[in-house]
Each structure stands twice: as structure tokens, then as C-alpha cells.
N, C-alpha and C positions, 0 to 999 in steps of 0.2 A: 086211343080208341078210334078205330076207323069208322064206327057207326055214328060218331058225332062230327065227322068231317075233319077231325084233328089227327094227324099222324104222329103217333108216339114212337119212341125208339124201339119198343118191343114189337111194333108192327112191321118193321123193316127187316126182311130176312134175305138180303141180297149180298152176294159176295162181290166185293169191288177190288180192282187192281190185281185180280188173279191172272197170271200168265198162263195161256193155253198154248202149248207147243203145237204148231200147225205143220211145219215142215223143217227138215234138216237137210242141207246139201253139203257134201264134203268133196272139195276139189283137190284130190291127191295127185292127179296126172296133169294138172295145169289146164284149167278151163279158159276159154276166151271171155266168158262172162257167166254170171249167175243171175237167173231170173226167178222171180216169184210172181205167179200169174193168177188168173181169175178163179182157179179152183179154190184158192185160199184168200185172195183179196176180194172180199165181198162186203155186203152191208151188215154182216153178222156182228162185226166189231167196229166201233167208232175209232179205236186206237190200235195200232200195230207197232211192234218192235222187231227190228232186225238186228241180230247180233252178228258181228264179224269177229271171228276168233282165230288168232295166230295166222293172220293173213300175210302173205308175202307175194312178191312179184319175181319174175325171172331175172330182172335187171335191177341194179342198185339205183335207188332214188325214184322208184315208181310212185305214181299217184293213183288213188282209187276214186272213181266217179260214179254217179248214177243218173239215169234218166227214167222217165215214166211213160206209160202208154195208156191210151183210152180204148184201144182195140185189142187187148191181150197180146201185145207184142208184134202185131202185124206191122205197126209203125211206132216209132218212138218220137216224143216231142223234143224239139231242138230249137234252132234259131235264137230267139231272144226270150225264151219262155221261162227262164229261171232267175231268181235273185238269191244270193246267199251272203252270209257274213258271220264273223265270229272273232274269237281272241285265242292267241296261241302263246305258249311259253316253252322254252326248252331248258334242259339242264346245262346247256352250253352258254347260257346268258341269263340275265335277270330282267330283261325288258319284256313286257307284255306287248305283243304285236297284234294289231287289228287287221282283219281281212274283210274285204267287201267285193262282191262281184254282182253287177246289175246287168240285166238283159243279156244273159249268156245262154248257151245251148246245152248246159249240163251243170251238175252240182259236183264240186270237188269235195270229197270226204275228208281228205287230209291236206294240210298246207305245208307239211315238211315231208320230202320224199322218204319212202320207206327204205331202210337199209336192208341188205340181203346177206350180211355177214352172219356167221353162226349165232343163233339165238335172237336175231333181230326180227321184229314183226310188227303188225298193226292189229290193235284190238279196238273195236268201236261198237257203239249202239246208235242206231237210227230210229227215232220215234216218228211215226207217220200218223197224222190225225185225219180221220174221217175221209178216207180215199173214195168211198162210194157216194159221198155227198155231192149235190149238184147245184149248190147256191154260193159256195165260197171257194176261193183259191185253196190249194192244198199246202199244208204247212208241215215242216219237219224240224226236229231237233237232232243235233248230232253231238255225240260225246266220244272223243277219240284219244287214245294214247298210242304212240309208236316210237320206235327207235329210228332215227334218221340215218342217212348215209355217212354222217360223221360219228355215229355211235351215241349221240345225245338222245335222251328220252324227251319226247315232245308230248305236250298236252294241248288239245284243241277242243273248245266248246263253241258250237255254232248253231245257226239256224238257216233254213232255206224255205223257199216257196216256189211252187209251180204256179205260174200266173198266166199261162197261155189261154186257158179257158176255165170255166167252173164245172166242166163235165167230170163225171166219175172217172177215176183212174183204176185200172184193174191189173196192172203189171208194172214191176220195177226191175230195171236191169242194172247190175253192178259190174263194172269192168275197169280195166286199167287205162290210163291216159294214152298209151302208145300201142295198144293192142297186144301187150305182152301177156303171157299166160298168168293166171291168178291161182293161188293155192290157199287153202284154209277151210275153215268150217263156217257155215252160214246158217243161221237159225231164224225162222219167222215165228213170231208169237202173236196171238190175238189177245187183247186185254179186256176183261169183263168190266 
């Protein structure tokens, strides 16, 4: 009963964890990068998800990376602004491998190069927390599966942070490590 200052379950009428599709980009002709900007990355949502679906690069063994911007893509943060880490396992082995990168200029999404033989691709989800916040570094979770250039299926779970400043970020750019064209479907969701 709200009138007594006690919130009861029946008083709460909020939808949580609802995914709101904000934008879809399909790179069929091979884009140099995919960006999601200030039109969609706002203070409306505290949590965003980016899905990468059936992503391939033009060369075997490609890596997908991302960087962020505080000025809607006029400049992207680099230098030593990012930390990331995680664990990976492939069907070609039974060892869990840890990865860590400190003080680097970008975030690697995958840690096993993407194969480009028939049927091979990368699928990933990047979760971004409170990009419009101005008091904390920006945090990301990454959940990835891909087939590598040996044909093995790889699984990677990782995290990353943009620690350059605590300023709001309003743009994220996804691209390949060597400037190769990138193909696939990219979806941005806000989470209530």
C-alpha cells in the first residue's frame, strides 16, 4: 500500500528486462565499420545490447574490435583507454584459456580469428552499461561464439571497460582488426 509508505508487489507495474529494438544494420556489401550513435545511445536506457549475427570478414582469421566516442564519432577513444579480459575454449581442445589486455587502444570482441569457409561466422552479444552516465567508467560484457580458421567452434565470455574518462559515451564503432570489410547483421536494443 503506497499510502502507508510500504511498497507492495501489487503497487509495482513496471516492465523490466524488456528488449526494445532501436536499430538494425545489415552489412551485405562489406562495410568498413558499423556505428551506433547518439540518436539511439542516450540516457533513455541504462543498459544496451548489441547483437552481432552471422558476422564474417573478407579474409580468414579476422578479428572484430570496438571503440567508443564521447562526441558521436567525431573522434574515437584509443591510446590506453581500455581494459578487457575473459576466458575461451574451442572444440579443438579441452583447455580453458584466459585472456587479458590492459591499457590498450580498443577492445577485441573475439580471441580466435573468424573462419571464412562456407558456413563459418561469428555471433556475439555485447552488453553496455549506462553509457550516458558521468560518474563511472563504462563497462561491457561480451558473449561470443564463432568458428575459427581451423574450423573449430570457439566460445568466449569476456568483459571490458572504457576507463579513459567518466564522460558519457554516445557512439560505438565495430570494425575488423585489419580494415577488412565486415559482413553481417547488427542490432541495437535498449533494455527497460
